[in-house]
C-alpha positions as CSV (number, residue, x, y, z in Angstrom):
1,M,-34.2,29.5,23.9
2,L,-38.1,28.9,22.9
3,K,-40.3,32.3,23.7
4,I,-43.5,33.4,23.1
5,N,-46.0,36.2,23.5
6,Y,-49.8,35.0,24.6
7,K,-52.5,36.5,26.3
8,G,-50.1,39.6,27.4
9,Y,-47.7,37.1,28.9
10,T,-44.0,36.2,27.9
11,I,-44.0,32.5,28.4
12,S,-40.3,30.8,27.6
13,Q,-38.4,27.6,28.0
14,A,-34.3,27.6,28.7
15,K,-31.8,25.5,27.3
16,N,-31.9,23.7,30.9
17,N,-35.5,23.0,30.2
18,H,-36.7,25.6,32.8
19,V,-40.4,27.7,32.2
20,M,-40.8,31.1,32.9
21,I,-43.5,33.2,32.8
22,C,-43.0,36.9,32.9
23,N,-45.3,40.2,32.6
24,D,-44.0,43.6,32.5
25,N,-40.5,42.5,32.9
26,E,-41.5,40.3,36.1
27,M,-40.9,36.8,36.6
28,L,-44.2,35.5,37.8
29,F,-43.7,31.8,37.7
30,H,-40.7,29.8,37.3
31,A,-40.3,25.8,37.1
32,Q,-38.1,23.2,35.9
33,C,-39.3,20.4,33.4
34,N,-37.8,17.4,32.0
35,K,-38.6,17.5,28.9
36,K,-38.8,20.3,25.9
37,L,-42.4,22.0,25.4
38,S,-43.9,23.1,22.4
39,E,-45.9,25.9,21.6
40,K,-48.5,24.6,22.0
41,E,-47.2,22.8,25.7
42,L,-46.3,26.7,26.9
43,K,-49.6,27.8,26.2
44,Q,-51.1,25.3,28.2
45,E,-48.8,26.0,31.3
46,L,-49.8,30.0,31.0
47,E,-53.3,28.4,31.3
48,H,-52.5,26.1,34.0
49,Y,-51.3,29.3,36.1
50,L,-53.4,31.2,35.1
51,K,-56.2,28.6,36.8
52,L,-54.2,28.2,39.9
53,I,-54.2,32.2,40.8
54,E,-57.9,31.9,40.1
55,I,-58.4,29.2,42.1
56,L,-55.9,30.9,44.9
57,E,-57.8,34.2,44.7
58,K,-61.1,32.5,45.3
59,E,-60.3,30.7,48.2
60,G,-58.7,33.4,49.8
61,V,-55.2,32.1,49.9
62,F,-53.4,35.2,48.8
63,D,-54.3,38.3,47.5
64,V,-53.0,38.2,43.9
65,K,-52.8,42.1,43.8
66,D,-50.4,42.6,46.5
């Protein structure tokens, strides 16, 4: 399992290629990938996740503080 810490988050990819983003032992995001990701690609996944949260919060889709 590849597991890194970046910007206060833990991003990991299991042997079955599932990617998880966690913060304070809480899973915030989970997805299946079709390939093994590098450390750089895992960091990019976090950047995509943070951008998505920013857009959803801005659009008022949900309150990320809940």
